[in-house]
C-alpha positions as CSV (number, residue, x, y, z in Angstrom):
1,X,-86.3,29.3,128.4
2,X,-88.3,30.8,131.0
3,X,-87.9,34.7,132.3
4,X,-86.7,35.9,135.3
5,X,-89.9,37.1,135.7
6,X,-91.3,33.9,135.1
7,X,-89.2,32.3,137.4
8,X,-89.7,34.5,140.7
9,X,-93.5,34.1,139.8
10,X,-92.9,30.1,140.1
11,X,-91.1,30.3,143.6
12,X,-93.1,32.8,145.0
13,X,-96.1,30.5,144.4
14,X,-94.0,27.3,146.1
15,X,-93.2,29.8,148.9
16,X,-96.8,30.5,149.1
17,X,-97.3,26.6,149.4
18,X,-94.5,26.4,151.4
19,X,-96.1,28.7,154.2
20,X,-99.4,26.7,153.3
21,X,-98.0,23.6,154.8
22,X,-97.1,25.3,157.7
23,X,-93.1,26.0,157.2
24,X,-91.4,29.0,157.8
25,X,-89.7,30.0,154.6
26,X,-87.0,32.4,156.7
27,X,-86.7,31.2,160.0
28,X,-84.9,33.5,162.4
29,X,-82.5,30.6,163.9
30,X,-80.8,27.8,162.2
31,X,-80.3,24.4,163.9
32,X,-76.7,24.0,162.6
33,X,-74.1,21.8,164.8
34,X,-71.7,21.5,162.4
35,X,-69.8,23.7,159.4
36,X,-69.3,21.8,156.7
37,X,-65.5,22.7,156.9
38,X,-66.0,21.3,160.1
39,X,-67.7,18.2,158.6
40,X,-64.8,17.4,156.4
41,X,-62.1,17.6,158.6
42,X,-64.5,15.3,161.3
43,X,-65.8,13.2,158.9
44,X,-64.0,9.9,159.9
45,X,-65.3,9.8,163.8
46,X,-68.6,11.2,162.3
47,X,-69.2,8.4,160.0
48,X,-67.9,6.1,162.7
49,X,-70.3,7.4,165.4
50,X,-73.2,7.3,163.1
51,X,-74.0,10.3,165.0
52,X,-77.2,12.3,163.6
53,X,-75.6,16.0,162.9
54,X,-77.4,19.1,161.3
55,X,-75.5,21.0,159.0
56,X,-76.7,23.8,157.0
57,X,-75.9,25.5,153.4
58,X,-76.9,27.1,150.2
59,X,-77.7,24.9,147.2
60,X,-75.5,24.9,144.6
61,X,-76.4,22.0,142.3
62,X,-79.5,19.0,142.7
63,X,-78.5,15.5,140.8
64,X,-81.7,12.6,140.7
65,X,-85.1,12.6,140.3
66,X,-88.0,10.0,141.6
67,X,-86.5,8.7,145.3
68,X,-83.4,10.3,145.6
69,X,-81.5,13.1,145.4
70,X,-78.0,14.3,145.7
71,X,-77.7,17.9,146.8
72,X,-74.3,19.9,147.1
73,X,-74.5,22.4,149.8
74,X,-71.9,25.5,150.3
75,X,-72.0,27.0,153.6
76,X,-69.2,29.6,153.0
77,X,-66.4,27.6,155.0
78,X,-67.0,24.2,152.0
79,X,-69.0,22.1,150.0
80,X,-70.4,19.1,151.0
81,X,-73.0,16.5,149.5
82,X,-76.6,15.5,151.2
83,X,-78.3,12.4,149.9
84,X,-82.2,13.0,149.9
85,X,-83.6,9.5,150.5
86,X,-87.2,8.5,150.1
87,X,-87.0,5.5,152.4
88,X,-85.0,7.8,155.0
89,X,-87.5,10.9,155.3
90,X,-91.0,10.9,156.2
91,X,-93.2,11.1,152.8
92,X,-94.4,14.3,153.6
93,X,-91.1,16.0,153.7
94,X,-89.7,14.3,150.9
95,X,-92.3,15.0,148.3
96,X,-92.4,18.8,150.1
97,X,-88.3,19.0,148.9
98,X,-88.8,18.0,145.9
99,X,-92.3,20.0,145.3
100,X,-90.8,23.6,146.5
101,X,-86.6,23.1,146.6
102,X,-84.7,25.0,144.3
103,X,-81.1,26.0,143.0
104,X,-80.0,28.8,145.2
105,X,-82.7,28.2,148.2
106,X,-80.8,28.0,151.8
107,X,-81.7,24.9,153.5
108,X,-80.0,22.8,156.5
109,X,-80.4,18.7,156.8
110,X,-80.1,16.9,159.7
111,X,-78.9,13.3,159.2
112,X,-76.1,10.9,159.6
113,X,-72.5,10.5,157.3
114,X,-71.0,8.0,155.3
115,X,-69.1,7.4,152.3
116,X,-71.1,6.4,148.8
117,X,-69.7,3.8,146.3
118,X,-67.9,6.4,145.0
119,X,-65.9,7.3,147.7
120,X,-67.8,10.6,148.5
121,X,-68.5,12.0,151.5
122,X,-72.0,12.2,152.4
123,X,-74.5,13.0,154.7
124,X,-77.6,10.9,154.7
125,X,-80.8,13.3,155.3
126,X,-83.3,11.9,158.1
127,X,-84.8,15.2,158.3
128,X,-84.5,18.8,156.3
129,X,-85.9,22.6,156.9
130,X,-86.0,25.4,155.1
131,X,-84.0,28.2,155.8
132,X,-84.5,30.8,153.3
133,X,-85.9,30.7,150.2
134,X,-84.7,32.2,146.6
135,X,-86.8,34.3,144.3
136,X,-84.4,34.5,141.6
137,X,-81.9,31.4,140.1
138,X,-78.8,31.7,140.3
139,X,-76.4,32.3,137.3
140,X,-75.8,28.6,135.5
141,X,-72.4,27.1,136.0
142,X,-71.0,27.4,132.5
143,X,-72.0,30.6,131.6
144,X,-72.0,33.1,134.9
145,X,-72.2,36.5,134.6
146,X,-70.3,37.2,131.2
147,X,-71.2,40.8,131.5
148,X,-68.6,43.5,133.4
149,X,-70.8,45.3,134.3
150,X,-73.6,43.3,135.6
151,X,-70.7,41.2,137.4
152,X,-69.3,44.5,139.0
153,X,-73.4,45.3,140.0
154,X,-73.8,41.9,142.0
155,X,-70.3,41.0,142.5
156,X,-72.1,38.5,145.6
157,X,-72.8,36.3,142.7
158,X,-69.6,36.4,141.3
159,X,-68.2,35.3,144.3
160,X,-70.5,33.0,144.8
161,X,-70.3,31.1,141.5
162,X,-66.9,32.0,140.7
163,X,-63.9,30.6,142.8
164,X,-60.8,32.6,141.7
165,X,-62.7,35.8,142.3
166,X,-63.7,34.7,145.9
167,X,-60.0,33.4,146.0
168,X,-59.1,37.0,144.8
169,X,-60.7,38.9,147.6
170,X,-59.8,36.7,150.1
171,X,-55.8,36.9,149.3
172,X,-56.7,41.0,149.8
173,X,-57.9,40.7,153.0
174,X,-54.9,38.2,153.5
175,X,-52.6,40.9,152.3
176,X,-53.9,43.9,154.1
177,X,-54.0,41.3,157.6
178,X,-50.2,40.9,156.6
179,X,-49.4,44.9,156.4
180,X,-51.0,45.8,159.9
181,X,-48.9,43.2,161.4
182,X,-45.6,44.3,159.6
183,X,-46.3,48.0,161.3
184,X,-47.8,46.6,164.7
185,X,-44.6,44.6,164.8
186,X,-42.7,48.0,164.2
187,X,-44.8,49.6,166.9
188,X,-47.5,51.7,165.3
189,X,-50.5,52.6,166.5
190,X,-53.3,52.3,163.8
191,X,-55.7,55.1,164.0
192,X,-58.6,56.6,162.6
193,X,-59.2,60.3,161.0
194,X,-62.1,62.1,159.4
195,X,-63.1,61.5,155.8
196,X,-65.8,64.4,156.3
197,X,-63.5,67.8,155.6
198,X,-63.5,71.5,155.8
199,X,-60.2,71.6,154.0
200,X,-58.9,68.9,151.1
201,X,-55.4,68.6,152.2
202,X,-53.0,66.3,151.5
203,X,-52.5,65.8,147.5
204,X,-53.2,67.2,144.7
205,X,-56.3,66.2,143.2
206,X,-59.6,67.5,142.8
207,X,-62.3,66.8,146.0
208,X,-65.8,65.6,145.9
209,X,-68.0,68.3,147.8
210,X,-71.1,68.0,149.9
211,X,-73.0,70.1,152.9
212,X,-73.3,69.8,156.8
213,X,-77.2,70.1,156.6
214,X,-76.8,70.7,160.8
215,X,-73.4,73.1,160.9
216,X,-74.8,74.5,157.3
217,X,-71.2,74.2,155.9
218,X,-70.1,73.2,152.8
219,X,-67.5,70.5,153.2
220,X,-65.7,67.8,151.3
221,X,-64.8,64.1,151.5
222,X,-61.3,63.3,152.1
223,X,-58.5,63.4,149.2
224,X,-55.7,62.0,151.2
225,X,-55.3,61.0,155.1
226,X,-52.0,62.8,155.6
227,X,-53.1,66.2,157.4
228,X,-54.5,64.5,160.9
229,X,-51.8,62.2,160.6
230,X,-48.9,65.0,160.7
231,X,-51.4,66.8,163.0
232,X,-51.8,63.6,165.7
233,X,-47.2,63.6,165.5
234,X,-47.6,67.1,167.7
235,X,-49.4,65.1,170.5
236,X,-46.4,62.5,171.2
237,X,-47.4,59.7,169.1
238,X,-44.1,58.1,167.9
239,X,-45.4,56.3,164.7
240,X,-49.2,55.9,163.5
241,X,-50.9,54.7,160.5
242,X,-54.1,54.2,158.8
243,X,-56.2,52.2,156.1
244,X,-59.0,53.8,155.0
245,X,-61.0,55.6,152.0
246,X,-60.2,58.3,150.1
247,X,-62.3,60.0,147.5
248,X,-60.9,61.8,144.3
249,X,-63.5,63.5,141.7
250,X,-61.1,62.6,138.4
251,X,-61.3,60.6,135.8
252,X,-61.3,56.9,135.8
253,X,-60.1,54.3,133.5
254,X,-58.7,50.6,134.7
255,X,-56.0,52.7,136.9
256,X,-58.4,54.6,138.6
257,X,-60.9,54.9,140.4
258,X,-62.9,58.0,142.4
259,X,-63.2,55.8,145.2
260,X,-60.3,53.8,146.7
261,X,-58.3,53.1,150.0
262,X,-55.4,53.6,150.9
263,X,-52.5,53.3,153.5
264,X,-50.6,55.7,155.4
265,X,-47.9,55.8,157.7
266,X,-45.7,58.6,159.4
267,X,-43.2,58.0,161.8
268,X,-40.7,60.6,163.9
269,X,-37.1,60.6,164.3
270,X,-37.4,58.3,161.2
271,X,-35.2,58.9,157.6
272,X,-36.5,58.7,153.8
273,X,-34.3,56.4,153.9
274,X,-35.6,54.1,156.2
275,X,-38.7,54.5,154.8
276,X,-37.6,53.4,151.4
277,X,-35.7,50.2,153.1
278,X,-39.4,49.0,154.7
279,X,-41.2,50.2,151.7
280,X,-39.0,47.4,149.7
281,X,-39.3,44.8,152.7
282,X,-42.5,44.8,152.7
283,X,-43.7,44.5,149.3
284,X,-40.7,41.6,148.9
285,X,-42.1,40.2,151.7
286,X,-46.0,40.2,151.1
287,X,-45.0,38.9,147.3
288,X,-42.7,35.9,148.4
289,X,-44.4,34.7,151.9
290,X,-48.7,36.0,150.7
291,X,-48.4,35.6,146.8
292,X,-46.2,32.9,146.9
293,X,-44.2,34.5,143.9
294,X,-42.2,37.2,142.6
295,X,-43.0,37.6,138.7
296,X,-46.2,39.3,138.3
297,X,-47.8,40.6,135.3
298,X,-48.8,44.2,135.4
299,X,-51.1,45.7,132.6
300,X,-51.5,49.6,132.0
301,X,-54.6,51.4,131.3
302,X,-55.0,50.2,127.6
303,X,-54.6,46.5,128.7
304,X,-50.8,46.0,127.9
305,X,-49.4,43.6,130.5
306,X,-45.4,43.9,130.9
307,X,-43.6,41.1,133.4
308,X,-42.0,42.7,136.7
309,X,-39.8,40.9,138.7
310,X,-40.0,41.6,142.8
311,X,-36.6,39.9,143.1
312,X,-34.2,42.6,141.9
313,X,-32.6,45.1,143.6
314,X,-34.5,48.6,143.5
315,X,-32.7,51.2,141.9
316,X,-33.5,54.9,142.5
317,X,-33.5,57.0,139.9
318,X,-34.2,61.2,139.9
319,X,-36.9,62.8,138.5
320,X,-34.9,65.4,136.5
321,X,-32.9,62.4,134.7
322,X,-35.4,60.9,133.9
323,X,-37.1,63.6,132.3
324,X,-34.0,64.4,130.4
325,X,-33.5,60.3,129.3
326,X,-37.0,60.2,128.0
327,X,-38.5,63.4,126.6
328,X,-35.3,65.4,126.6
329,X,-36.8,68.0,128.8
330,X,-33.9,70.1,131.1
331,X,-36.6,70.4,133.7
332,X,-34.6,73.3,135.6
333,X,-34.1,75.2,132.3
334,X,-36.7,75.0,130.3
335,X,-39.1,77.9,129.8
336,X,-43.0,77.9,130.6
337,X,-43.5,78.2,126.6
338,X,-41.2,75.1,125.8
339,X,-43.0,73.0,128.4
340,X,-46.3,73.6,127.8
341,X,-45.9,73.0,124.1
342,X,-44.2,69.6,125.2
343,X,-46.8,68.9,127.2
344,X,-49.7,69.3,124.3
345,X,-47.4,66.9,122.5
346,X,-48.2,64.5,124.7
347,X,-52.4,65.3,124.0
348,X,-52.9,68.3,127.4
349,X,-56.1,70.1,126.2
350,X,-55.7,73.9,125.9
351,X,-57.8,75.0,128.8
352,X,-56.5,72.5,130.8
353,X,-53.2,73.6,129.9
354,X,-54.1,76.8,131.2
355,X,-54.9,76.0,134.5
356,X,-52.2,74.0,135.3
357,X,-48.4,75.0,137.1
358,X,-44.9,74.3,136.0
359,X,-44.7,71.4,138.4
360,X,-48.2,69.5,136.9
361,X,-46.7,70.3,133.5
362,X,-43.8,68.4,134.3
363,X,-45.2,66.0,136.2
364,X,-48.0,65.6,132.8
365,X,-44.9,64.9,130.4
366,X,-43.1,62.5,133.0
367,X,-46.3,60.2,133.2
368,X,-46.4,60.3,129.7
369,X,-42.7,59.6,129.0
370,X,-40.4,58.3,131.2
371,X,-43.0,56.5,133.8
372,X,-44.4,54.4,131.7
373,X,-40.9,53.0,130.9
374,X,-40.0,51.8,134.3
375,X,-41.0,48.0,134.4
376,X,-38.9,46.7,137.5
377,X,-39.6,48.0,141.1
378,X,-37.8,51.7,140.9
379,X,-37.8,54.8,143.6
380,X,-38.2,57.8,141.4
381,X,-36.6,60.5,143.9
382,X,-36.2,64.4,143.7
383,X,-39.6,65.2,142.6
384,X,-40.6,69.3,141.6
385,X,-41.1,71.2,144.9
386,X,-44.2,72.6,144.0
387,X,-45.5,69.2,143.6
388,X,-44.7,68.0,146.9
389,X,-45.5,71.4,148.9
390,X,-46.1,69.2,152.5
391,X,-42.6,67.5,151.9
392,X,-39.2,69.2,152.7
393,X,-37.3,70.8,149.7
394,X,-34.1,70.8,148.7
395,X,-32.2,73.8,147.5
396,X,-32.4,73.0,144.1
397,X,-36.4,73.7,143.7
398,X,-36.7,69.7,144.4
399,X,-38.5,68.0,147.3
400,X,-37.1,65.2,149.3
401,X,-39.8,63.0,148.2
402,X,-39.9,59.6,146.4
403,X,-41.7,57.6,144.7
404,X,-42.2,53.4,143.6
405,X,-43.0,52.9,140.9
406,X,-43.8,49.2,139.8
407,X,-45.0,48.6,135.7
408,X,-45.1,51.9,134.8
409,X,-47.3,52.9,137.5
410,X,-47.4,54.6,141.1
411,X,-47.6,52.4,143.5
412,X,-46.3,54.2,147.3
413,X,-45.4,58.0,147.4
414,X,-43.1,58.4,150.9
415,X,-41.5,62.6,152.1
416,X,-39.3,63.4,154.4
417,X,-41.7,65.3,155.7
418,X,-41.5,69.4,155.7
419,X,-42.0,70.4,159.4
420,X,-41.1,74.3,159.7
421,X,-44.7,76.3,159.6
422,X,-43.3,79.1,158.0
423,X,-41.5,77.6,154.9
424,X,-44.9,74.8,155.1
425,X,-47.6,78.6,155.2
426,X,-45.4,80.0,151.7
427,X,-45.8,77.1,150.0
428,X,-49.2,76.4,150.6
429,X,-49.9,80.1,150.3
430,X,-48.0,79.1,147.1
431,X,-50.5,76.4,146.4
432,X,-54.0,78.7,147.3
433,X,-52.9,81.1,144.3
434,X,-52.9,78.5,141.5
435,X,-56.1,77.3,142.8
436,X,-57.8,80.1,142.4
437,X,-55.8,80.6,139.3
438,X,-58.4,77.8,137.9
439,X,-55.8,74.6,139.0
440,X,-58.5,72.4,140.9
441,X,-56.1,69.9,141.9
442,X,-53.8,72.6,143.7
443,X,-54.0,72.3,147.5
444,X,-55.6,74.8,149.9
445,X,-54.1,76.6,152.7
446,X,-55.2,75.2,156.0
447,X,-55.2,76.6,159.2
448,X,-55.3,74.2,161.8
449,X,-53.1,72.1,160.0
450,X,-50.4,75.2,160.3
451,X,-51.2,75.8,163.9
452,X,-50.6,72.2,164.7
453,X,-47.1,73.1,163.3
454,X,-46.7,76.1,165.4
455,X,-46.4,74.0,168.5
456,X,-43.9,71.6,167.2
457,X,-43.5,68.6,165.0
458,X,-41.0,66.1,165.1
459,X,-38.4,65.5,162.2
460,X,-40.6,62.5,160.6
461,X,-40.8,60.3,157.5
462,X,-44.4,59.4,155.6
463,X,-45.8,57.2,153.3
464,X,-48.7,56.6,151.1
465,X,-49.6,53.3,149.2
466,X,-53.1,52.4,147.6
467,X,-54.0,49.0,148.4
468,X,-56.3,48.7,145.5
469,X,-53.3,49.4,143.1
470,X,-50.5,46.6,145.0
471,X,-53.6,43.9,145.1
472,X,-54.2,44.4,141.1
473,X,-50.2,44.0,140.8
474,X,-50.3,41.0,142.9
475,X,-53.3,39.5,141.1
476,X,-52.9,40.0,138.0
477,X,-55.7,41.5,137.4
478,X,-56.4,44.4,134.1
479,X,-58.9,46.8,135.9
480,X,-58.5,47.8,139.9
481,X,-62.8,47.5,140.0
482,X,-61.6,43.6,139.5
483,X,-60.1,44.3,142.6
484,X,-62.8,45.9,144.5
485,X,-65.9,44.8,145.7
486,X,-68.4,46.8,144.9
487,X,-66.4,49.8,142.9
488,X,-68.6,52.6,141.8
489,X,-71.0,51.8,138.7
490,X,-73.3,54.3,136.9
491,X,-77.2,53.8,137.9
492,X,-79.2,51.8,135.6
């Protein structure tokens, strides 16, 4: 079997031969008159009229030898069979095809349409032209790309040669389109906000750091869309949403990745109850109308799958009650020392524990006990207040915040948004102290945000959802990277 380099050298020789004969192997324009999908749709009329048309595509297979060759073309809209026949072409063009064409090349064929004896729709070539000479071979049809890292690095080849993967990303696009339609129909305004930030707020996460050379200032990649969304509510927009990239410089596993796509929205004069209702309606609608089913297998980071049913009542359970039920922890009365012992019991390292505040320790225990038990869609309410410093606070030290858990994994984050600038400053100052004490995930005090609040914000509710995680659930994937076109990879 030839090596890749030997195959490449052979194809370069074919490329040179094509040039020697006066043909451009990479022309700037195509003569295509029909897409392959159109050729299939209009085939009866094309066959009847015997009109000669140009079609184009990548060669996916070559069958036959001698005076007749069948070619399968793929142009992204569909596939179609072409017949390269010695009697139908100029001798030079027929011989040239045999000398220089390989699977993977892009060609265009001019011909008339007919049905073969086997009933296959076919275009018989009267002429052909090279559109793009490939230098490397496509993966073999049956072996494909076996190495996982190679699949992610060369996603374009995987999509080309694996229909299931191609359909998965088409489905992702359809889901996002329907999400946009849902909020457009509700009167939301789609917006874009900065990725480069002076302060990284809106979530508990460690940011990526960079430097702005022109302004000579350190900057960060955003970890959330929230801050600018709420600032924009000051100007009078009643409801806004954004689908965009976030970046968090933390560990990765099959359920976490550092660059991911979020959907966030904020709506004035609406309540957290309405937020929860919209969330349930949206996700049930996506499952039924886009995916076409209600039962999915959802996987944890270790690849263990559980069956999840969307067509159920989605219960609401308090964070504190879950901790008591599944971890035996009384969140309101447990001492910091005892809480630290609990966290150590579930695998938290000593050094990391010393940097974490009480709320993050409670969250760690919850994630390693209670959350894993929530299989069918469940709304968890009333999180520790320090864990949600941008949400309205309850009198008992919890926040008016909800998360939707599906298959033991967080899918949405929802708040009754805090709009009191004095209370917000107090909470963010407490976060800043934790950050200075070594908690890398604690939030920073953002004076621009506080100033915007002081001009007056309307009562509002907000929502955040990881698009990648939702698509992984809908397509029953074990790894988020399977639903991201080009996931982050370590360089070779």
